[in-house]
Residue frames relative to the residue before (quaternion, step in Angstrom):
aa qw qx qy qz dx dy dz
M 1.0000 0.0000 0.0000 0.0000 0.00 0.00 0.00
G 0.5166 0.6584 -0.4208 0.3501 3.61 1.19 -0.38
L 0.6539 0.5083 -0.3138 0.4643 3.59 0.98 -0.83
L 0.6510 0.5047 -0.3200 0.4680 3.59 0.97 -0.79
N 0.6617 0.5019 -0.3101 0.4626 3.59 0.94 -0.85
S 0.6569 0.4858 -0.3297 0.4730 3.59 0.96 -0.76
G 0.6118 0.5385 -0.3483 0.4631 3.60 1.08 -0.62
I 0.6429 0.5055 -0.3110 0.4841 3.55 1.02 -0.81
D 0.6454 0.5210 -0.3191 0.4584 3.60 0.97 -0.83
I 0.6436 0.5183 -0.3190 0.4641 3.58 0.99 -0.85
C 0.6630 0.4941 -0.3032 0.4738 3.59 0.92 -0.90
A 0.6497 0.5223 -0.3164 0.4528 3.58 0.95 -0.86
S 0.6521 0.4984 -0.3282 0.4676 3.60 0.97 -0.77
G 0.6406 0.5176 -0.3213 0.4674 3.59 1.04 -0.73
L 0.6425 0.5194 -0.3208 0.4632 3.58 0.99 -0.83
T 0.6642 0.5061 -0.3008 0.4608 3.57 0.92 -0.90
A 0.6718 0.5028 -0.2974 0.4553 3.57 0.91 -0.94
Q 0.6906 0.4719 -0.2893 0.4655 3.60 0.89 -0.88
R 0.6013 0.5444 -0.3607 0.4604 3.60 1.10 -0.62
L 0.6502 0.4965 -0.3118 0.4832 3.58 0.97 -0.85
R 0.6266 0.5358 -0.3340 0.4569 3.58 0.99 -0.82
M 0.6604 0.4945 -0.3094 0.4729 3.61 0.95 -0.83
D 0.6243 0.5349 -0.3361 0.4595 3.60 1.04 -0.73
V 0.6649 0.4928 -0.3015 0.4735 3.59 0.94 -0.87
I 0.6399 0.5111 -0.3269 0.4717 3.60 0.98 -0.79
A 0.6404 0.5158 -0.3242 0.4677 3.59 0.96 -0.82
N 0.6338 0.5208 -0.3205 0.4738 3.58 1.04 -0.77
N 0.6265 0.5287 -0.3305 0.4677 3.59 1.02 -0.81
L 0.6744 0.4937 -0.2942 0.4635 3.57 0.91 -0.94
A 0.6569 0.5208 -0.3111 0.4477 3.58 0.97 -0.85
N 0.7580 0.3586 -0.1891 0.5110 3.59 1.11 -0.65
S 0.3228 0.7940 -0.4713 0.2078 3.59 1.21 0.33
S 0.7502 0.3246 -0.2079 0.5372 3.61 1.22 -0.26
T 0.4450 0.7096 -0.4454 0.3162 3.61 1.26 0.14
T 0.1450 -0.8277 0.5403 0.0436 3.56 -0.46 1.23
R 0.7747 0.2196 -0.1380 0.5767 3.58 1.25 -0.21
T 0.0814 -0.7991 0.5957 0.0084 3.56 -0.70 1.13
E 0.7130 -0.4272 0.3319 0.4462 3.55 -1.32 0.03
N 0.6894 0.4729 -0.2682 0.4788 3.57 1.11 -0.73
G 0.5278 -0.5974 0.4212 0.4327 3.57 1.26 -0.21
G 0.7691 0.3040 -0.2509 0.5031 3.54 -1.02 0.76
P 0.6675 -0.5217 0.3570 0.3934 3.55 -1.29 0.16
Y 0.6373 -0.5083 0.4234 0.3952 3.51 -1.35 0.34
R 0.1946 -0.7564 0.6117 0.1258 3.57 -1.14 0.66
R 0.5689 -0.6297 0.4303 0.3077 3.53 -0.99 0.97
Q 0.2568 -0.7483 0.5961 0.1370 3.55 -1.10 0.83
I 0.1404 -0.7776 0.6105 0.0545 3.57 -1.12 0.75
V 0.3070 -0.7342 0.5770 0.1837 3.57 -0.98 0.90
I 0.1254 -0.7825 0.6081 0.0465 3.57 -0.87 1.00
F 0.2141 -0.7906 0.5686 0.0759 3.54 -0.75 1.17
E 0.0201 -0.7544 0.6519 0.0740 3.51 -1.37 0.27
A 0.5791 -0.5901 0.4354 0.3560 3.55 -1.22 0.51
R 0.2977 -0.6931 0.6246 0.2020 3.54 -1.12 0.75
T 0.1023 0.8181 -0.5550 0.1103 3.57 -0.43 1.16
N 0.5132 -0.6025 0.5075 0.3407 3.51 -1.37 0.22
S 0.7317 0.3834 -0.2030 0.5257 3.55 1.25 -0.41
Q 0.4279 -0.6902 0.5200 0.2648 3.58 -1.08 0.70
D 0.6891 0.4583 -0.2680 0.4932 3.58 1.17 -0.57
F 0.2887 -0.8043 0.4953 0.1564 3.59 -0.13 1.30
K 0.6157 0.5461 -0.3559 0.4428 3.62 1.02 -0.72
R 0.6522 0.4942 -0.3089 0.4847 3.57 0.96 -0.86
L 0.6163 0.5526 -0.3371 0.4485 3.56 1.05 -0.76
L 0.6672 0.4922 -0.3074 0.4670 3.59 0.92 -0.87
E 0.6433 0.5261 -0.3203 0.4547 3.58 1.03 -0.74
Q 0.6694 0.4682 -0.2898 0.4987 3.58 1.20 -0.48
E 0.4866 -0.6998 0.4038 0.3323 3.57 1.29 0.42
I 0.7138 -0.5000 0.2318 0.4322 3.53 0.82 1.15
A 0.3494 0.7133 -0.5328 0.2919 3.62 1.12 0.35
G 0.7796 0.3061 -0.2356 0.4929 3.55 -0.82 0.95
F 0.4891 0.6469 -0.4488 0.3754 3.61 1.23 0.03
N 0.1104 -0.8307 0.5455 0.0112 3.56 -0.76 1.05
G 0.7320 -0.4125 0.2429 0.4847 3.59 1.11 0.46
V 0.5572 -0.5821 0.4848 0.3401 3.50 -1.26 -0.59
R 0.0615 -0.7731 0.6283 0.0615 3.54 -1.23 0.47
V 0.5235 -0.6071 0.4906 0.3416 3.53 -1.26 0.38
K 0.3201 -0.7536 0.5479 0.1715 3.54 -0.66 1.14
E 0.7667 -0.2279 0.1720 0.5750 3.57 0.92 -0.93
I 0.3099 -0.6609 0.6312 0.2623 3.50 -1.36 0.19
A 0.1308 -0.8344 0.5352 0.0149 3.53 -0.28 1.34
T 0.4243 -0.6678 0.5511 0.2653 3.53 -1.30 0.43
D 0.3699 -0.7123 0.5580 0.2109 3.55 -0.91 0.99
N 0.1763 -0.8221 0.5373 0.0655 3.57 -0.56 1.17
S 0.2916 0.7503 -0.5380 0.2500 3.59 1.13 0.56
P 0.6688 -0.5317 0.3249 0.4055 3.60 -1.15 0.50
L 0.4781 -0.6518 0.5144 0.2861 3.52 -1.17 0.68
R 0.5084 -0.6300 0.4962 0.3137 3.55 -1.24 0.51
Q 0.1943 -0.7847 0.5828 0.0826 3.58 -0.79 1.07
V 0.0159 -0.7943 0.6061 -0.0394 3.57 -0.76 1.10
Y 0.3974 -0.7155 0.5254 0.2325 3.56 -0.92 0.94
E 0.2370 0.7316 -0.5966 0.2292 3.57 -0.47 1.31
P 0.1476 -0.8510 0.4958 0.0901 3.61 0.34 1.18
S 0.6732 0.4988 -0.3104 0.4491 3.64 1.13 -0.46
H 0.5025 0.6562 -0.4211 0.3735 3.61 1.27 -0.16
P 0.5269 -0.6640 0.4211 0.3227 3.63 -0.91 0.81
D 0.7178 0.4193 -0.2549 0.4940 3.62 1.15 -0.48
A 0.3758 0.7347 -0.4871 0.2859 3.61 1.24 0.29
N 0.4329 -0.6722 0.5335 0.2760 3.55 -1.12 0.72
P 0.7379 -0.4218 0.2622 0.4569 3.67 -1.18 0.13
E 0.6689 0.4801 -0.3052 0.4785 3.62 1.14 -0.52
G 0.5760 -0.6193 0.3625 0.3915 3.61 1.28 -0.10
Y 0.5631 0.6036 -0.3873 0.4107 3.60 1.26 0.13
V 0.2291 -0.7472 0.6117 0.1223 3.55 -1.11 0.82
S 0.3184 -0.7265 0.5775 0.1932 3.58 -0.97 0.88
Y 0.1171 -0.7890 0.6023 0.0309 3.55 -0.64 1.19
P 0.6632 -0.5229 0.3473 0.4077 3.62 -1.15 0.49
N 0.4901 -0.6571 0.5013 0.2771 3.52 -1.26 0.56
V 0.3756 0.7164 -0.4844 0.3332 3.58 1.06 0.82
N 0.1586 -0.7552 0.6320 0.0711 3.55 -0.79 1.11
V 0.3993 -0.7603 0.4589 0.2276 3.57 -0.36 1.26
V 0.6432 0.5220 -0.3306 0.4521 3.61 0.97 -0.79
A 0.6630 0.4916 -0.3035 0.4762 3.59 0.93 -0.87
E 0.6436 0.5174 -0.3247 0.4610 3.60 0.99 -0.79
M 0.6560 0.4981 -0.3195 0.4684 3.61 0.95 -0.79
T 0.6180 0.5271 -0.3353 0.4773 3.59 1.08 -0.71
D 0.6531 0.4990 -0.3043 0.4815 3.58 0.98 -0.84
M 0.6274 0.5365 -0.3318 0.4566 3.59 1.05 -0.76
I 0.6406 0.5033 -0.3247 0.4806 3.60 0.99 -0.80
S 0.6433 0.5241 -0.3176 0.4588 3.59 0.96 -0.86
A 0.6695 0.4876 -0.2986 0.4742 3.60 0.90 -0.90
S 0.6438 0.5272 -0.3150 0.4564 3.57 1.00 -0.82
R 0.6663 0.4910 -0.2964 0.4766 3.59 0.97 -0.85
S 0.6297 0.5191 -0.3291 0.4751 3.58 1.05 -0.72
Y 0.6222 0.5316 -0.3245 0.4743 3.56 1.04 -0.80
E 0.6630 0.5047 -0.2959 0.4671 3.59 0.93 -0.94
A 0.6380 0.5265 -0.3287 0.4558 3.60 1.01 -0.79
N 0.6487 0.5041 -0.3159 0.4746 3.58 1.01 -0.76
I 0.6298 0.5159 -0.3348 0.4745 3.60 1.03 -0.71
T 0.6387 0.5236 -0.3222 0.4626 3.59 0.98 -0.84
A 0.6597 0.4935 -0.3069 0.4766 3.59 0.94 -0.88
L 0.6437 0.5223 -0.3181 0.4601 3.59 0.97 -0.82
N 0.6553 0.5011 -0.3074 0.4743 3.59 0.98 -0.82
S 0.6250 0.5274 -0.3357 0.4675 3.60 1.06 -0.70
I 0.6356 0.5173 -0.3231 0.4733 3.59 1.00 -0.82
K 0.6495 0.5128 -0.3160 0.4640 3.58 0.96 -0.86
R 0.6569 0.5013 -0.3147 0.4671 3.61 0.95 -0.83
M 0.6497 0.5132 -0.3218 0.4592 3.59 0.98 -0.82
S 0.6701 0.4876 -0.3134 0.4636 3.58 0.91 -0.82
T 0.6217 0.5254 -0.3407 0.4706 3.59 1.06 -0.68
K 0.6539 0.5029 -0.3058 0.4755 3.60 0.95 -0.84
A 0.6369 0.5267 -0.3286 0.4572 3.57 1.00 -0.81
I 0.6422 0.5087 -0.3185 0.4768 3.60 1.01 -0.79
E 0.6480 0.5235 -0.3132 0.4560 3.59 0.99 -0.84
I 0.6335 0.5246 -0.3258 0.4662 3.58 1.04 -0.79
G 0.6878 0.5075 -0.2761 0.4395 3.58 0.99 -0.85
R 0.5591 0.6264 -0.3938 0.3742 3.62 1.16 -0.20
């Protein structure tokens, strides 16, 4: 049962990580037009960075052991994208600079939607793997009867 439990743990970590990724993407989309935040200035896009959860610090050694000790994925950090802000000429906007340009967030709606589809598909893949593990464990119990 240890292998089945570790498979469930791996799937659960993937589901949790992808759910957080979808939440961050939704936040990016919701703030795609926010020109003024609590910190001052426009909203900046957030990016979720994952890393492997392992028993070993040496990833190369881990791969040589045929993934023994792999425990799934975890969120390393939620980073701020420091790419340039979008400048739009709108002299009547309250946040326009003296030249009449407004700094809009560095959120590309098309890229965010693509990332959302990717996160959704990854989430679905983890659910499929989890369901397969559940079916295998049920079959194993039936065999043991």
